[in-house]
A tleap script that builds the chain and sets N, CA, C and O, in Angstrom:
source leaprc.protein.ff14SB
mol = sequence {
  NMET ASN SER ILE ARG ASN GLU GLN ARG ALA
  ALA LYS ARG SER ASP CYS GLY ALA PRO VAL
  VAL ILE GLU ASN CYS ALA THR GLY VAL LEU
  TYR ASP GLY SER MET TYR ASN TYR SER ARG
  GLU GLY MET TYR ILE GLU LEU ASP TYR PRO
  LEU ARG PRO GLY SER LYS LEU ARG ILE SER
  GLY GLU LYS ALA ARG GLN SER SER ARG ALA
  LYS SER CYS GLN ALA LYS VAL ILE TRP CYS
  GLU GLU ILE GLN GLY ALA VAL VAL LEU TYR
  SER TYR GLY ILE GLY ILE LEU ILE ASP ARG
  LYS VAL LYS PHE SER ASN ILE LEU ARG LYS
  PHE GLU VAL ILE ASP GLY GLY ALA ALA LYS
  CLYS
}
set mol.1.N position { -22.672 19.442 -45.756 }
set mol.1.CA position { -21.997 18.991 -44.649 }
set mol.1.C position { -22.306 17.469 -44.409 }
set mol.1.O position { -23.383 16.958 -44.718 }
set mol.2.N position { -21.302 16.820 -43.853 }
set mol.2.CA position { -21.567 15.409 -43.579 }
set mol.2.C position { -21.684 15.263 -42.034 }
set mol.2.O position { -20.730 15.295 -41.257 }
set mol.3.N position { -22.930 15.107 -41.718 }
set mol.3.CA position { -23.272 15.054 -40.232 }
set mol.3.C position { -22.856 13.656 -39.729 }
set mol.3.O position { -23.501 12.645 -40.005 }
set mol.4.N position { -21.765 13.663 -38.992 }
set mol.4.CA position { -21.376 12.408 -38.449 }
set mol.4.C position { -21.988 12.139 -37.109 }
set mol.4.O position { -22.333 11.002 -36.785 }
set mol.5.N position { -22.132 13.254 -36.276 }
set mol.5.CA position { -22.765 13.065 -34.967 }
set mol.5.C position { -24.066 13.885 -34.832 }
set mol.5.O position { -24.210 14.978 -35.379 }
set mol.6.N position { -24.920 13.341 -34.134 }
set mol.6.CA position { -26.254 14.116 -33.907 }
set mol.6.C position { -26.426 13.992 -32.350 }
set mol.6.O position { -26.885 12.988 -31.805 }
set mol.7.N position { -25.995 15.153 -31.677 }
set mol.7.CA position { -26.031 15.098 -30.335 }
set mol.7.C position { -26.522 16.450 -29.700 }
set mol.7.O position { -26.570 17.452 -30.413 }
set mol.8.N position { -26.870 16.501 -28.436 }
set mol.8.CA position { -27.250 17.656 -27.803 }
set mol.8.C position { -26.157 18.613 -27.610 }
set mol.8.O position { -25.090 18.174 -27.182 }
set mol.9.N position { -26.282 19.887 -27.874 }
set mol.9.CA position { -25.219 20.915 -27.729 }
set mol.9.C position { -25.632 22.013 -26.768 }
set mol.9.O position { -26.809 22.357 -26.664 }
set mol.10.N position { -24.650 22.555 -26.071 }
set mol.10.CA position { -24.960 23.648 -25.126 }
set mol.10.C position { -25.251 24.924 -25.864 }
set mol.10.O position { -26.045 25.735 -25.386 }
set mol.11.N position { -24.629 25.142 -27.033 }
set mol.11.CA position { -24.761 26.329 -27.733 }
set mol.11.C position { -25.255 26.047 -29.112 }
set mol.11.O position { -24.898 25.034 -29.713 }
set mol.12.N position { -26.154 27.015 -29.673 }
set mol.12.CA position { -26.739 26.895 -31.056 }
set mol.12.C position { -25.618 26.944 -32.080 }
set mol.12.O position { -24.761 27.827 -32.029 }
set mol.13.N position { -25.623 25.996 -33.011 }
set mol.13.CA position { -24.692 26.018 -34.096 }
set mol.13.C position { -25.242 26.804 -35.341 }
set mol.13.O position { -26.434 26.791 -35.648 }
set mol.14.N position { -24.343 27.440 -35.981 }
set mol.14.CA position { -24.708 28.070 -37.230 }
set mol.14.C position { -23.949 27.400 -38.384 }
set mol.14.O position { -22.744 27.152 -38.343 }
set mol.15.N position { -24.754 27.132 -39.405 }
set mol.15.CA position { -24.138 26.446 -40.678 }
set mol.15.C position { -23.353 27.477 -41.526 }
set mol.15.O position { -23.720 28.645 -41.649 }
set mol.16.N position { -22.318 26.991 -42.062 }
set mol.16.CA position { -21.518 27.918 -42.941 }
set mol.16.C position { -20.636 26.914 -43.727 }
set mol.16.O position { -20.588 25.716 -43.445 }
set mol.17.N position { -19.930 27.505 -44.752 }
set mol.17.CA position { -18.890 26.797 -45.491 }
set mol.17.C position { -17.702 27.760 -45.681 }
set mol.17.O position { -17.788 28.742 -46.418 }
set mol.18.N position { -16.663 27.463 -45.035 }
set mol.18.CA position { -15.448 28.399 -45.074 }
set mol.18.C position { -14.250 27.659 -45.056 }
set mol.18.O position { -14.154 26.703 -44.287 }
set mol.19.N position { -13.237 28.007 -45.873 }
set mol.19.CA position { -11.913 27.309 -45.844 }
set mol.19.C position { -11.271 27.682 -44.507 }
set mol.19.O position { -11.440 28.782 -43.979 }
set mol.20.N position { -10.534 26.713 -43.999 }
set mol.20.CA position { -10.002 26.805 -42.734 }
set mol.20.C position { -8.480 26.259 -42.774 }
set mol.20.O position { -8.185 25.283 -43.465 }
set mol.21.N position { -7.570 26.931 -42.015 }
set mol.21.CA position { -6.294 26.494 -41.842 }
set mol.21.C position { -6.034 26.042 -40.346 }
set mol.21.O position { -6.170 26.889 -39.463 }
set mol.22.N position { -5.716 24.917 -40.063 }
set mol.22.CA position { -5.562 24.413 -38.729 }
set mol.22.C position { -4.065 24.163 -38.508 }
set mol.22.O position { -3.453 23.519 -39.359 }
set mol.23.N position { -3.434 24.631 -37.420 }
set mol.23.CA position { -2.091 24.353 -37.071 }
set mol.23.C position { -2.123 23.523 -35.816 }
set mol.23.O position { -2.735 23.890 -34.813 }
set mol.24.N position { -1.412 22.336 -35.899 }
set mol.24.CA position { -1.213 21.593 -34.712 }
set mol.24.C position { -0.116 22.204 -33.887 }
set mol.24.O position { 1.018 22.313 -34.354 }
set mol.25.N position { -0.427 22.619 -32.636 }
set mol.25.CA position { 0.527 23.391 -31.815 }
set mol.25.C position { 1.716 22.590 -31.431 }
set mol.25.O position { 2.786 23.143 -31.175 }
set mol.26.N position { 1.552 21.236 -31.381 }
set mol.26.CA position { 2.726 20.494 -30.966 }
set mol.26.C position { 3.681 20.236 -32.116 }
set mol.26.O position { 4.883 20.107 -31.885 }
set mol.27.N position { 3.207 20.157 -33.311 }
set mol.27.CA position { 4.096 19.759 -34.430 }
set mol.27.C position { 4.385 21.017 -35.442 }
set mol.27.O position { 5.322 20.994 -36.241 }
set mol.28.N position { 3.487 22.102 -35.320 }
set mol.28.CA position { 3.541 23.162 -36.298 }
set mol.28.C position { 3.051 22.797 -37.654 }
set mol.28.O position { 3.147 23.636 -38.550 }
set mol.29.N position { 2.526 21.604 -37.897 }
set mol.29.CA position { 2.037 21.214 -39.221 }
set mol.29.C position { 0.717 21.932 -39.491 }
set mol.29.O position { -0.158 21.964 -38.625 }
set mol.30.N position { 0.570 22.489 -40.642 }
set mol.30.CA position { -0.692 23.098 -41.142 }
set mol.30.C position { -1.459 22.238 -41.980 }
set mol.30.O position { -0.953 21.519 -42.842 }
set mol.31.N position { -2.789 22.312 -41.711 }
set mol.31.CA position { -3.711 21.384 -42.505 }
set mol.31.C position { -4.828 22.348 -43.082 }
set mol.31.O position { -5.387 23.182 -42.370 }
set mol.32.N position { -5.103 22.176 -44.382 }
set mol.32.CA position { -6.208 22.879 -45.099 }
set mol.32.C position { -7.509 21.957 -44.985 }
set mol.32.O position { -7.510 20.737 -45.145 }
set mol.33.N position { -8.575 22.724 -44.693 }
set mol.33.CA position { -9.915 21.970 -44.669 }
set mol.33.C position { -11.023 22.904 -44.733 }
set mol.33.O position { -10.838 24.052 -45.137 }
set mol.34.N position { -12.139 22.498 -44.370 }
set mol.34.CA position { -13.422 23.379 -44.364 }
set mol.34.C position { -14.074 23.325 -42.933 }
set mol.34.O position { -14.023 22.337 -42.201 }
set mol.35.N position { -14.673 24.475 -42.641 }
set mol.35.CA position { -15.479 24.571 -41.430 }
set mol.35.C position { -16.924 24.547 -42.008 }
set mol.35.O position { -17.286 25.262 -42.942 }
set mol.36.N position { -17.680 23.688 -41.383 }
set mol.36.CA position { -19.162 23.540 -41.784 }
set mol.36.C position { -20.097 24.098 -40.820 }
set mol.36.O position { -21.186 24.480 -41.247 }
set mol.37.N position { -19.830 24.199 -39.579 }
set mol.37.CA position { -20.665 24.892 -38.615 }
set mol.37.C position { -19.820 25.274 -37.373 }
set mol.37.O position { -18.776 24.713 -37.040 }
set mol.38.N position { -20.423 26.317 -36.729 }
set mol.38.CA position { -19.714 26.820 -35.514 }
set mol.38.C position { -20.663 27.420 -34.529 }
set mol.38.O position { -21.778 27.800 -34.888 }
set mol.39.N position { -20.241 27.515 -33.279 }
set mol.39.CA position { -20.954 28.201 -32.220 }
set mol.39.C position { -19.966 29.037 -31.461 }
set mol.39.O position { -18.800 29.169 -31.835 }
set mol.40.N position { -20.446 29.580 -30.418 }
set mol.40.CA position { -19.500 30.358 -29.453 }
set mol.40.C position { -18.551 29.434 -28.768 }
set mol.40.O position { -17.515 29.869 -28.266 }
set mol.41.N position { -18.887 28.119 -28.730 }
set mol.41.CA position { -18.044 27.145 -28.037 }
set mol.41.C position { -17.193 26.274 -28.917 }
set mol.41.O position { -16.190 25.728 -28.458 }
set mol.42.N position { -17.557 26.129 -30.146 }
set mol.42.CA position { -16.812 25.201 -30.979 }
set mol.42.C position { -17.180 25.278 -32.452 }
set mol.42.O position { -17.943 26.116 -32.932 }
set mol.43.N position { -16.549 24.305 -33.120 }
set mol.43.CA position { -16.908 24.162 -34.585 }
set mol.43.C position { -16.674 22.735 -35.062 }
set mol.43.O position { -15.965 21.928 -34.462 }
set mol.44.N position { -17.335 22.494 -36.197 }
set mol.44.CA position { -17.094 21.234 -36.900 }
set mol.44.C position { -16.327 21.480 -38.231 }
set mol.44.O position { -16.748 22.270 -39.075 }
set mol.45.N position { -15.261 20.816 -38.366 }
set mol.45.CA position { -14.381 20.973 -39.536 }
set mol.45.C position { -14.138 19.577 -40.216 }
set mol.45.O position { -14.244 18.518 -39.596 }
set mol.46.N position { -13.826 19.662 -41.444 }
set mol.46.CA position { -13.381 18.349 -42.140 }
set mol.46.C position { -11.982 18.534 -42.693 }
set mol.46.O position { -11.663 19.558 -43.298 }
set mol.47.N position { -11.173 17.548 -42.480 }
set mol.47.CA position { -9.767 17.599 -43.022 }
set mol.47.C position { -9.425 16.284 -43.722 }
set mol.47.O position { -10.169 15.311 -43.596 }
set mol.48.N position { -8.333 16.241 -44.443 }
set mol.48.CA position { -7.927 14.938 -45.025 }
set mol.48.C position { -7.040 14.130 -44.077 }
set mol.48.O position { -6.611 13.029 -44.419 }
set mol.49.N position { -6.758 14.683 -42.862 }
set mol.49.CA position { -5.803 14.013 -41.974 }
set mol.49.C position { -6.545 13.923 -40.609 }
set mol.49.O position { -7.246 14.858 -40.222 }
set mol.50.N position { -6.379 12.776 -39.881 }
set mol.50.CA position { -6.961 12.631 -38.589 }
set mol.50.C position { -6.104 13.520 -37.518 }
set mol.50.O position { -4.889 13.673 -37.645 }
set mol.51.N position { -6.794 14.040 -36.546 }
set mol.51.CA position { -6.163 14.735 -35.395 }
set mol.51.C position { -6.457 14.074 -34.166 }
set mol.51.O position { -7.625 13.727 -33.990 }
set mol.52.N position { -5.652 13.849 -33.329 }
set mol.52.CA position { -5.852 13.113 -31.987 }
set mol.52.C position { -6.681 13.963 -31.082 }
set mol.52.O position { -6.362 15.134 -30.873 }
set mol.53.N position { -7.759 13.403 -30.526 }
set mol.53.CA position { -8.451 14.080 -29.450 }
set mol.53.C position { -7.479 14.535 -28.284 }
set mol.53.O position { -6.654 13.768 -27.787 }
set mol.54.N position { -7.657 15.896 -27.882 }
set mol.54.CA position { -6.834 16.556 -27.015 }
set mol.54.C position { -5.740 17.374 -27.574 }
set mol.54.O position { -5.087 18.147 -26.873 }
set mol.55.N position { -5.541 17.204 -28.830 }
set mol.55.CA position { -4.471 18.049 -29.548 }
set mol.55.C position { -4.913 19.501 -29.464 }
set mol.55.O position { -6.091 19.848 -29.550 }
set mol.56.N position { -3.891 20.321 -29.290 }
set mol.56.CA position { -4.121 21.842 -29.206 }
set mol.56.C position { -3.872 22.361 -30.555 }
set mol.56.O position { -2.946 21.937 -31.247 }
set mol.57.N position { -4.738 23.329 -30.960 }
set mol.57.CA position { -4.763 23.815 -32.242 }
set mol.57.C position { -4.843 25.339 -32.363 }
set mol.57.O position { -5.447 25.974 -31.498 }
set mol.58.N position { -4.246 25.968 -33.425 }
set mol.58.CA position { -4.443 27.287 -33.771 }
set mol.58.C position { -5.388 27.198 -34.957 }
set mol.58.O position { -5.269 26.275 -35.763 }
set mol.59.N position { -6.368 28.177 -35.093 }
set mol.59.CA position { -7.278 28.136 -36.200 }
set mol.59.C position { -7.278 29.474 -36.943 }
set mol.59.O position { -7.266 30.556 -36.357 }
set mol.60.N position { -7.293 29.329 -38.256 }
set mol.60.CA position { -7.389 30.706 -39.086 }
set mol.60.C position { -8.080 30.418 -40.283 }
set mol.60.O position { -8.216 29.266 -40.693 }
set mol.61.N position { -8.552 31.482 -40.900 }
set mol.61.CA position { -9.198 31.313 -42.127 }
set mol.61.C position { -8.097 31.352 -43.278 }
set mol.61.O position { -6.950 31.728 -43.038 }
set mol.62.N position { -8.492 30.961 -44.484 }
set mol.62.CA position { -7.426 30.879 -45.599 }
set mol.62.C position { -6.884 32.205 -45.822 }
set mol.62.O position { -5.691 32.284 -46.113 }
set mol.63.N position { -7.631 33.331 -45.721 }
set mol.63.CA position { -7.054 34.719 -45.937 }
set mol.63.C position { -6.143 35.073 -44.783 }
set mol.63.O position { -5.416 36.057 -44.914 }
set mol.64.N position { -6.110 34.382 -43.688 }
set mol.64.CA position { -5.175 34.787 -42.670 }
set mol.64.C position { -3.937 33.896 -42.614 }
set mol.64.O position { -3.154 33.913 -41.665 }
set mol.65.N position { -3.811 33.139 -43.659 }
set mol.65.CA position { -2.635 32.105 -43.637 }
set mol.65.C position { -1.327 32.820 -43.529 }
set mol.65.O position { -0.457 32.395 -42.770 }
set mol.66.N position { -1.135 34.014 -44.345 }
set mol.66.CA position { 0.089 34.700 -44.341 }
set mol.66.C position { 0.253 35.730 -43.208 }
set mol.66.O position { 1.354 36.205 -42.930 }
set mol.67.N position { -0.891 36.060 -42.561 }
set mol.67.CA position { -0.795 37.072 -41.426 }
set mol.67.C position { -0.156 36.343 -40.131 }
set mol.67.O position { -0.001 35.123 -40.063 }
set mol.68.N position { 0.173 37.207 -39.174 }
set mol.68.CA position { 0.767 36.675 -37.994 }
set mol.68.C position { -0.183 35.755 -37.209 }
set mol.68.O position { -1.349 36.088 -36.999 }
set mol.69.N position { 0.303 34.670 -36.807 }
set mol.69.CA position { -0.550 33.730 -36.114 }
set mol.69.C position { -0.777 34.053 -34.596 }
set mol.69.O position { 0.033 34.739 -33.972 }
set mol.70.N position { -1.830 33.569 -34.067 }
set mol.70.CA position { -2.051 33.746 -32.666 }
set mol.70.C position { -0.848 33.315 -31.861 }
set mol.70.O position { -0.111 32.437 -32.307 }
set mol.71.N position { -0.614 33.892 -30.693 }
set mol.71.CA position { 0.489 33.538 -29.907 }
set mol.71.C position { 0.233 32.221 -29.063 }
set mol.71.O position { 1.164 31.526 -28.655 }
set mol.72.N position { -1.030 31.950 -28.845 }
set mol.72.CA position { -1.357 30.771 -27.947 }
set mol.72.C position { -2.266 29.890 -28.731 }
set mol.72.O position { -2.798 30.283 -29.769 }
set mol.73.N position { -2.448 28.680 -28.228 }
set mol.73.CA position { -3.299 27.713 -28.849 }
set mol.73.C position { -4.699 28.245 -28.572 }
set mol.73.O position { -4.950 28.841 -27.525 }
set mol.74.N position { -5.616 28.024 -29.525 }
set mol.74.CA position { -6.993 28.599 -29.289 }
set mol.74.C position { -8.053 27.513 -29.118 }
set mol.74.O position { -9.190 27.833 -28.772 }
set mol.75.N position { -7.732 26.271 -29.344 }
set mol.75.CA position { -8.767 25.242 -29.415 }
set mol.75.C position { -8.080 23.838 -29.100 }
set mol.75.O position { -6.861 23.671 -29.063 }
set mol.76.N position { -8.995 22.900 -28.891 }
set mol.76.CA position { -8.479 21.519 -28.827 }
set mol.76.C position { -9.545 20.631 -29.508 }
set mol.76.O position { -10.722 20.960 -29.649 }
set mol.77.N position { -8.964 19.405 -29.934 }
set mol.77.CA position { -9.788 18.452 -30.622 }
set mol.77.C position { -10.506 17.669 -29.562 }
set mol.77.O position { -9.917 17.150 -28.614 }
set mol.78.N position { -11.909 17.598 -29.775 }
set mol.78.CA position { -12.740 16.849 -28.792 }
set mol.78.C position { -12.903 15.428 -29.406 }
set mol.78.O position { -12.804 14.427 -28.695 }
set mol.79.N position { -13.147 15.361 -30.697 }
set mol.79.CA position { -13.358 14.012 -31.358 }
set mol.79.C position { -12.989 14.105 -32.811 }
set mol.79.O position { -12.970 15.192 -33.387 }
set mol.80.N position { -12.692 12.964 -33.411 }
set mol.80.CA position { -12.185 12.901 -34.755 }
set mol.80.C position { -12.730 11.479 -35.240 }
set mol.80.O position { -12.542 10.455 -34.584 }
set mol.81.N position { -13.384 11.513 -36.380 }
set mol.81.CA position { -13.950 10.359 -36.962 }
set mol.81.C position { -13.765 10.269 -38.462 }
set mol.81.O position { -13.867 11.298 -39.130 }
set mol.82.N position { -13.516 9.174 -39.000 }
set mol.82.CA position { -13.387 8.924 -40.443 }
set mol.82.C position { -14.743 8.977 -41.071 }
set mol.82.O position { -15.696 8.341 -40.620 }
set mol.83.N position { -14.811 9.769 -42.147 }
set mol.83.CA position { -16.157 9.934 -42.922 }
set mol.83.C position { -16.138 8.704 -43.864 }
set mol.83.O position { -15.156 8.489 -44.575 }
set mol.84.N position { -17.187 7.929 -43.867 }
set mol.84.CA position { -17.308 6.780 -44.739 }
set mol.84.C position { -18.575 6.848 -45.551 }
set mol.84.O position { -19.556 7.512 -45.217 }
set mol.85.N position { -18.484 6.113 -46.644 }
set mol.85.CA position { -19.618 5.901 -47.503 }
set mol.85.C position { -19.802 6.960 -48.536 }
set mol.85.O position { -19.439 6.674 -49.677 }
set mol.86.N position { -20.302 8.117 -48.317 }
set mol.86.CA position { -20.642 9.067 -49.345 }
set mol.86.C position { -19.342 9.627 -50.010 }
set mol.86.O position { -18.253 9.528 -49.445 }
set mol.87.N position { -19.501 10.226 -51.249 }
set mol.87.CA position { -18.354 10.897 -51.826 }
set mol.87.C position { -18.237 12.272 -51.123 }
set mol.87.O position { -19.158 13.090 -51.134 }
set mol.88.N position { -17.087 12.470 -50.530 }
set mol.88.CA position { -16.805 13.743 -49.747 }
set mol.88.C position { -15.558 14.383 -50.182 }
set mol.88.O position { -14.741 13.780 -50.877 }
set mol.89.N position { -15.394 15.606 -49.782 }
set mol.89.CA position { -14.156 16.312 -50.174 }
set mol.89.C position { -13.004 15.940 -49.144 }
set mol.89.O position { -11.837 15.954 -49.535 }
set mol.90.N position { -13.281 15.645 -47.978 }
set mol.90.CA position { -12.366 15.374 -46.945 }
set mol.90.C position { -12.636 14.085 -46.279 }
set mol.90.O position { -13.780 13.633 -46.318 }
set mol.91.N position { -11.653 13.426 -45.647 }
set mol.91.CA position { -11.755 12.137 -45.153 }
set mol.91.C position { -12.110 12.040 -43.645 }
set mol.91.O position { -12.555 10.985 -43.191 }
set mol.92.N position { -11.919 13.114 -42.882 }
set mol.92.CA position { -12.239 13.111 -41.407 }
set mol.92.C position { -13.087 14.276 -40.997 }
set mol.92.O position { -12.895 15.400 -41.460 }
set mol.93.N position { -14.069 13.991 -40.084 }
set mol.93.CA position { -14.886 14.976 -39.470 }
set mol.93.C position { -14.326 15.162 -38.019 }
set mol.93.O position { -14.041 14.185 -37.327 }
set mol.94.N position { -14.181 16.435 -37.591 }
set mol.94.CA position { -13.489 16.771 -36.367 }
set mol.94.C position { -14.320 17.815 -35.543 }
set mol.94.O position { -14.700 18.878 -36.035 }
set mol.95.N position { -14.559 17.454 -34.325 }
set mol.95.CA position { -15.245 18.417 -33.412 }
set mol.95.C position { -14.218 19.118 -32.571 }
set mol.95.O position { -13.413 18.470 -31.901 }
set mol.96.N position { -14.229 20.424 -32.593 }
set mol.96.CA position { -13.283 21.357 -31.849 }
set mol.96.C position { -13.963 22.157 -30.862 }
set mol.96.O position { -15.052 22.689 -31.073 }
set mol.97.N position { -13.282 22.244 -29.724 }
set mol.97.CA position { -13.764 23.065 -28.524 }
set mol.97.C position { -12.767 24.347 -28.551 }
set mol.97.O position { -11.542 24.246 -28.624 }
set mol.98.N position { -13.476 25.549 -28.483 }
set mol.98.CA position { -12.746 26.679 -28.504 }
set mol.98.C position { -12.365 27.080 -27.042 }
set mol.98.O position { -13.209 27.027 -26.147 }
set mol.99.N position { -11.125 27.467 -26.823 }
set mol.99.CA position { -10.691 27.920 -25.489 }
set mol.99.C position { -11.572 29.032 -25.030 }
set mol.99.O position { -11.851 29.953 -25.797 }
set mol.100.N position { -12.048 28.978 -23.733 }
set mol.100.CA position { -12.982 29.980 -23.208 }
set mol.100.C position { -12.218 31.341 -23.082 }
set mol.100.O position { -12.857 32.391 -23.018 }
set mol.101.N position { -10.938 31.324 -23.047 }
set mol.101.CA position { -10.216 32.660 -22.880 }
set mol.101.C position { -10.198 33.445 -24.165 }
set mol.101.O position { -9.956 34.651 -24.163 }
set mol.102.N position { -10.470 32.718 -25.337 }
set mol.102.CA position { -10.373 33.364 -26.632 }
set mol.102.C position { -11.681 33.899 -27.025 }
set mol.102.O position { -12.672 33.182 -26.891 }
set mol.103.N position { -11.786 35.119 -27.510 }
set mol.103.CA position { -13.002 35.735 -27.928 }
set mol.103.C position { -13.250 35.208 -29.333 }
set mol.103.O position { -12.520 35.518 -30.275 }
set mol.104.N position { -14.371 34.348 -29.454 }
set mol.104.CA position { -14.649 33.659 -30.697 }
set mol.104.C position { -14.959 34.548 -31.881 }
set mol.104.O position { -14.724 34.172 -33.030 }
set mol.105.N position { -15.468 35.683 -31.612 }
set mol.105.CA position { -15.698 36.607 -32.735 }
set mol.105.C position { -14.281 37.124 -33.375 }
set mol.105.O position { -14.228 37.463 -34.558 }
set mol.106.N position { -13.284 37.158 -32.627 }
set mol.106.CA position { -12.002 37.371 -33.150 }
set mol.106.C position { -11.435 36.348 -34.141 }
set mol.106.O position { -10.728 36.658 -35.100 }
set mol.107.N position { -11.809 35.095 -33.823 }
set mol.107.CA position { -11.395 33.914 -34.700 }
set mol.107.C position { -12.334 34.044 -35.941 }
set mol.107.O position { -11.786 33.913 -37.035 }
set mol.108.N position { -13.517 34.256 -35.916 }
set mol.108.CA position { -14.540 34.340 -36.997 }
set mol.108.C position { -14.115 35.402 -38.014 }
set mol.108.O position { -14.303 35.185 -39.211 }
set mol.109.N position { -13.578 36.488 -37.615 }
set mol.109.CA position { -13.207 37.539 -38.472 }
set mol.109.C position { -12.085 37.115 -39.549 }
set mol.109.O position { -11.865 37.784 -40.559 }
set mol.110.N position { -11.447 36.008 -39.243 }
set mol.110.CA position { -10.313 35.541 -40.072 }
set mol.110.C position { -10.889 34.751 -41.257 }
set mol.110.O position { -10.118 34.402 -42.151 }
set mol.111.N position { -12.220 34.442 -41.322 }
set mol.111.CA position { -12.754 33.626 -42.349 }
set mol.111.C position { -13.493 34.272 -43.493 }
set mol.111.O position { -14.046 35.357 -43.310 }
set mol.112.N position { -13.533 33.671 -44.653 }
set mol.112.CA position { -14.282 34.178 -45.682 }
set mol.112.C position { -15.210 33.019 -45.938 }
set mol.112.O position { -14.748 31.907 -46.193 }
set mol.113.N position { -16.565 33.258 -45.872 }
set mol.113.CA position { -17.554 32.340 -46.005 }
set mol.113.C position { -17.923 32.088 -47.461 }
set mol.113.O position { -18.235 33.016 -48.207 }
set mol.114.N position { -17.883 30.838 -47.846 }
set mol.114.CA position { -18.178 30.482 -49.305 }
set mol.114.C position { -19.653 30.258 -49.487 }
set mol.114.O position { -20.231 29.392 -48.831 }
set mol.115.N position { -20.270 31.004 -50.348 }
set mol.115.CA position { -21.758 30.828 -50.636 }
set mol.115.C position { -21.933 30.617 -52.091 }
set mol.115.O position { -21.766 31.568 -52.854 }
set mol.116.N position { -22.252 29.464 -52.528 }
set mol.116.CA position { -22.472 29.150 -53.943 }
set mol.116.C position { -21.178 29.266 -54.796 }
set mol.116.O position { -21.190 29.529 -55.998 }
set mol.117.N position { -20.070 29.047 -54.064 }
set mol.117.CA position { -18.766 29.054 -54.822 }
set mol.117.C position { -18.092 30.400 -54.779 }
set mol.117.O position { -16.934 30.466 -55.193 }
set mol.118.N position { -18.698 31.496 -54.316 }
set mol.118.CA position { -18.060 32.736 -54.284 }
set mol.118.C position { -17.728 33.100 -52.864 }
set mol.118.O position { -18.544 32.814 -51.988 }
set mol.119.N position { -16.606 33.704 -52.557 }
set mol.119.CA position { -16.175 34.108 -51.272 }
set mol.119.C position { -16.825 35.411 -50.903 }
set mol.119.O position { -16.822 36.357 -51.691 }
set mol.120.N position { -17.384 35.474 -49.709 }
set mol.120.CA position { -18.019 36.679 -49.116 }
set mol.120.C position { -17.079 37.267 -48.094 }
set mol.120.O position { -16.459 36.502 -47.355 }
set mol.121.N position { -16.929 38.590 -47.998 }
set mol.121.CA position { -15.989 39.181 -46.985 }
set mol.121.C position { -16.916 39.895 -45.946 }
set mol.121.O position { -16.425 40.481 -44.982 }
savepdb mol mol.pdb
quit
């Protein structure tokens, strides 16, 4: 993971590596990326495209791409920064806040965590 920010957090973060599909609720555009850590309040993802802070998002795992999408937006972008220097897979690091009305465990069930290159279910 490319740690862009080192700050105090209200909830403990858990490290992971999982493909993620992000949908911008305003445009309907889908972005492929990776989730590198998460908590009950949010997650850190990396994408090749910047997302504007305040943007509303739907989040799903790669395996949920073809399934029905959530009816409402689940999260919003808190910050987005370009990743510079090191050789990385993606160009932007993004902090996401999960909507308090959404049960985070329901979002997590949509992901396949990658460990050593093999997907775990």
